[in-house]
C-alpha positions in Angstrom: -152.7 -22.7 -12.5 -154.9 -22.3 -9.5 -153.8 -18.7 -8.9 -154.3 -17.8 -12.5 -157.8 -19.2 -12.4 -158.6 -17.2 -9.3 -157.3 -14.0 -10.9 -159.5 -14.7 -14.0 -162.6 -15.1 -11.7 -161.7 -11.9 -9.8 -161.2 -9.9 -13.0 -164.5 -11.2 -14.4 -166.3 -10.1 -11.3 -164.7 -6.6 -11.5 -165.7 -6.3 -15.2 -169.3 -7.3 -14.4 -169.5 -4.7 -11.6 -168.0 -2.0 -13.9 -170.6 -2.7 -16.5 -173.4 -2.6 -14.0 -174.6 -5.9 -15.4 -176.0 -7.2 -12.2 -177.0 -5.8 -8.8 -176.8 -9.3 -7.5 -173.1 -9.9 -8.2 -172.4 -11.2 -4.6 -175.1 -13.8 -5.0 -173.7 -14.9 -8.4 -170.3 -15.6 -6.9 -169.8 -19.4 -7.0 -169.4 -21.8 -4.2 -165.9 -23.0 -4.7 -165.5 -26.7 -3.9 -162.2 -28.4 -3.5 -161.2 -32.1 -3.3 -159.0 -34.9 -4.6 -160.5 -35.4 -8.0 -160.7 -39.2 -8.4 -161.3 -39.9 -4.7 -164.7 -41.7 -4.4 -166.3 -39.5 -1.8 -165.6 -36.4 -3.9 -166.9 -37.9 -7.2 -170.6 -36.9 -6.3 -169.6 -33.2 -6.9 -168.7 -34.0 -10.5 -171.8 -36.2 -10.8 -174.0 -33.3 -9.5 -172.5 -31.1 -12.2 -173.1 -33.7 -14.9 -176.7 -34.2 -13.7 -177.4 -30.5 -13.7 -178.3 -30.5 -10.0 -176.4 -27.3 -9.1 -178.1 -25.4 -11.9 -181.4 -26.9 -11.0 -181.0 -25.7 -7.4 -179.9 -22.2 -8.5 -176.4 -22.2 -7.3 -173.2 -21.8 -9.2 -170.4 -24.2 -8.3 -166.7 -24.4 -9.3 -164.5 -27.4 -8.5 -160.8 -27.3 -7.9 -158.7 -30.5 -7.8 -156.1 -30.8 -5.0 -153.4 -33.5 -4.7 -154.6 -34.5 -1.3 -157.0 -33.6 1.5 -154.2 -31.7 3.3 -153.6 -29.6 0.1 -157.3 -28.9 0.0 -157.1 -27.7 3.6 -154.3 -25.3 2.7 -156.6 -24.0 -0.1 -159.4 -23.4 2.3 -157.0 -21.7 4.7 -155.8 -19.5 1.9 -159.5 -18.7 1.0 -159.0 -20.2 -2.5 -162.0 -22.5 -1.9 -165.1 -22.5 0.4 -165.9 -26.2 0.9 -163.6 -29.2 0.9 -163.6 -32.9 1.5 -161.4 -33.7 4.5 -161.4 -35.4 7.9 -161.9 -34.2 11.5 -158.3 -34.7 12.9 -156.9 -32.7 10.0 -159.4 -30.0 10.6 -158.5 -30.0 14.3 -154.9 -29.3 13.4 -155.8 -26.5 11.1 -158.1 -24.9 13.7 -155.2 -24.9 16.2 -153.3 -22.9 13.6 -156.1 -20.3 13.4 -158.1 -21.6 10.4 -161.8 -20.9 10.9 -163.9 -23.7 9.5 -166.3 -26.4 10.6 -167.6 -29.7 9.5 -171.0 -29.2 7.8 -171.8 -32.7 6.5 -170.8 -36.3 6.9 -169.2 -38.2 4.0 -168.3 -41.8 4.8 -169.2 -43.0 8.3 -166.6 -45.8 8.4 -163.5 -46.1 6.3 -164.8 -48.5 3.6 -162.2 -49.7 1.2 -159.4 -48.8 3.6 -157.1 -51.7 4.6 -153.7 -52.6 6.1 -152.4 -54.7 3.2 -149.5 -57.1 2.9 -148.0 -59.3 0.1 -149.7 -62.6 -0.4 -146.6 -64.4 0.9 -146.3 -62.3 4.0 -146.1 -64.2 7.3 -148.3 -61.5 9.0 -151.7 -62.9 9.8 -153.3 -60.5 12.3 -153.0 -56.9 13.4 -150.9 -58.1 16.4 -148.2 -59.2 13.9 -147.6 -55.6 13.0 -145.7 -55.1 16.3 -142.0 -54.4 15.5 -142.7 -54.0 11.8 -142.5 -51.2 9.2 -145.8 -49.8 7.9 -145.9 -47.8 4.7 -148.1 -44.6 4.6 -148.6 -42.0 2.0 -147.3 -39.1 4.1 -147.0 -37.7 7.6 -150.3 -36.2 8.8 -152.3 -37.9 6.1 -155.3 -40.1 6.7 -153.1 -43.1 6.0 -150.9 -41.9 8.8 -153.7 -41.6 11.3 -155.1 -45.0 10.4 -151.6 -46.4 10.7 -151.5 -45.0 14.2 -154.8 -46.8 15.0 -153.5 -50.1 13.6 -150.3 -49.6 15.6 -152.3 -49.1 18.8 -154.1 -52.3 18.1 -150.9 -54.3 17.6 -149.7 -53.8 21.2 -146.2 -52.9 20.1 -144.1 -50.3 18.3 -144.9 -49.9 14.6 -142.6 -47.7 12.5 -144.6 -45.7 10.0 -142.7 -45.0 6.8 -143.9 -42.2 4.4 -143.5 -43.4 0.8 -146.0 -41.3 -1.1 -149.3 -42.5 -2.5 -147.6 -43.8 -5.7 -144.9 -45.6 -3.6 -147.2 -47.7 -1.5 -147.5 -50.7 -3.9 -143.9 -50.7 -5.1 -142.6 -50.6 -1.5 -145.0 -53.4 -0.4 -144.0 -55.6 -3.3 -140.2 -55.0 -2.8 -140.4 -55.7 0.9 -139.1 -52.2 1.9 -142.1 -52.1 4.2 -143.9 -55.1 5.8 -147.4 -53.7 5.2 -149.1 -50.6 3.9 -152.2 -48.5 4.6 -154.1 -48.7 1.4 -157.0 -46.5 0.4 -159.6 -46.8 -2.4 -159.3 -47.4 -5.3 -155.6 -48.4 -4.7 -156.8 -51.1 -2.3 -159.2 -52.5 -5.0 -156.4 -52.5 -7.5 -154.2 -54.6 -5.2 -156.9 -57.1 -4.4 -158.1 -57.6 -8.0 -154.6 -58.0 -9.3 -153.9 -60.4 -6.4 -150.7 -58.5 -5.6 -151.6 -58.4 -1.9 -154.2 -59.3 0.7 -156.0 -57.6 3.6 -154.6 -57.8 7.1 -156.9 -55.2 8.6 -160.3 -54.1 7.2 -160.7 -50.6 8.8 -164.3 -50.4 7.6 -165.2 -53.5 9.8 -162.8 -53.0 12.7 -163.2 -49.3 13.4 -166.3 -47.6 14.9 -168.0 -44.8 13.1 -165.3 -42.2 12.9 -166.1 -40.0 9.8 -163.0 -40.7 7.7 -164.2 -38.0 5.3 -166.5 -35.1 5.9 -167.4 -31.8 4.2 -165.7 -28.8 5.8 -166.8 -25.3 5.1 -165.1 -22.0 6.0 -166.7 -19.9 8.6 -166.9 -17.1 6.0 -169.3 -19.0 3.7 -171.3 -20.3 6.7 -171.9 -16.8 7.9 -172.1 -14.8 4.6 -173.6 -17.2 2.1 -175.5 -19.9 4.0 -178.2 -20.3 1.4 -175.6 -20.9 -1.4 -173.7 -23.4 0.8 -177.0 -25.2 1.7 -177.9 -25.5 -2.0 -174.4 -26.8 -2.9 -174.7 -29.5 -0.2 -178.2 -30.4 -1.4 -176.6 -30.9 -4.9 -173.9 -33.1 -3.6 -176.1 -35.3 -1.5 -178.8 -35.5 -4.2 -176.1 -36.8 -6.5 -175.2 -39.4 -3.9 -178.8 -40.6 -3.7 -179.0 -40.7 -7.5 -175.8 -42.7 -7.8 -176.8 -45.2 -5.1 -180.1 -45.8 -6.9 -178.5 -46.2 -10.3 -175.6 -48.6 -10.2 -174.9 -48.9 -13.9 -175.0 -45.2 -14.5 -172.7 -44.7 -11.6 -170.2 -47.4 -12.7 -170.1 -46.0 -16.2 -169.6 -42.5 -14.8 -166.8 -43.5 -12.5 -165.1 -45.4 -15.3 -165.4 -42.4 -17.7 -164.5 -39.8 -15.1 -161.5 -41.5 -13.5 -160.2 -43.9 -16.2 -160.5 -46.8 -13.8 -161.3 -50.2 -15.4 -164.9 -51.2 -15.2 -164.0 -53.9 -12.7 -162.4 -51.4 -10.3 -165.1 -48.8 -10.9 -167.6 -51.5 -9.9 -165.7 -52.0 -6.6 -165.5 -48.3 -6.1 -169.3 -48.1 -6.5 -170.0 -51.1 -4.2 -167.7 -50.2 -1.4 -167.4 -46.4 -1.5 -170.4 -44.8 -3.2 -172.9 -47.2 -1.5 -171.3 -46.4 1.8 -171.6 -42.6 1.6 -174.1 -40.8 3.8 -177.2 -40.0 1.8 -178.1 -36.9 3.9 -175.0 -35.7 5.6 -176.4 -36.1 9.2 -173.8 -35.6 11.9 -173.6 -36.7 15.5 -171.4 -35.3 18.2 -170.2 -38.8 19.2 -169.0 -39.5 15.7 -166.9 -36.4 15.6 -165.5 -37.2 19.0 -164.6 -40.7 17.9 -162.7 -39.3 14.9 -160.8 -36.9 17.1 -159.5 -39.8 19.1 -157.2 -40.5 16.1 -155.6 -37.1 16.7 -155.1 -38.0 20.4 -153.2 -41.2 19.3 -150.9 -38.9 17.3 -150.0 -37.1 20.5 -151.7 -33.9 19.4 -152.6 -31.7 22.3 -155.0 -28.8 22.7 -157.5 -30.3 20.4 -160.5 -27.9 19.9 -163.7 -28.8 21.8 -165.9 -31.2 19.8 -168.8 -28.7 19.7 -166.5 -26.2 18.0 -165.7 -28.7 15.2 -169.0 -29.0 13.5 -172.5 -27.6 12.9 -175.7 -29.3 12.1 -177.2 -26.2 10.5 -177.2 -27.6 7.0 -178.0 -31.3 7.6 -179.8 -33.6 7.3 -180.3 -32.8 3.6 -183.5 -33.4 1.8 -182.4 -34.7 -1.6 -184.0 -33.7 -4.8 -184.3 -35.7 -8.1 -182.3 -34.4 -11.0 -184.6 -32.9 -13.7 -182.6 -34.7 -16.3 -179.8 -37.3 -16.2 -177.3 -36.8 -18.9 
């Protein structure tokens, strides 16, 4: 489906050029954004579209849904998208493989809504109790994997990480196939509200600022279309500012866009949306802290911190939407 969409865009561009319809065809090419569709830090892209912010700013944007951040990184590497939501350790791995991209804006500063969770009847009480246990993660190399590594490092012992897939986290926790899981929002909110489990480690409180999600842009768009990229980022962060200032609009939007219950949508708003950076500002020490997770994984030859990000596009000065639909 993605390839067919790309072909349609390419054919449309060729047709416009053939017709001589616009001498500004290059400028009219969209900024192609990718991300996991229902993931909280990505929702502001859709909100910006709904609020008409991209149109107001004079930039055309398309959005492609990927199944995970890693899949989005593959899309960026394949030049299918220009800007994705990801995290620094994953970008470091991609850059080692020759992918040319950099962090251009902060998303969440700390992993709000991320937990190590256990069944309510679990004997595990603290992170130290994870030593010698099995910890469920969504997949190897995922954010859950890196956070699982951090939790293991805090336990003081060996923790076996078991990839069970995102959809398999709750069933494997409930069945006892694993002793604990790394749960991400809104999955974590579902577990808590249903009382199917409890928190053992609150990553948002226990970890320092480590940028669990950031906006990553290809070097191509940074060099060739900086103005369009800047406008796209202004649109995203302006949507965040609007959402943070309008709780009921945001909860209704999250509910309608994702199909979450109003109760879970409210938790997503309170814990995720309210915790997003409102201007994308970046600091070197934050990126460095995030890369420590890659070190925990035994990854060597990590790119220098200064090669991982640029502050050229942040902090963003948000604009108000001309009209809220």
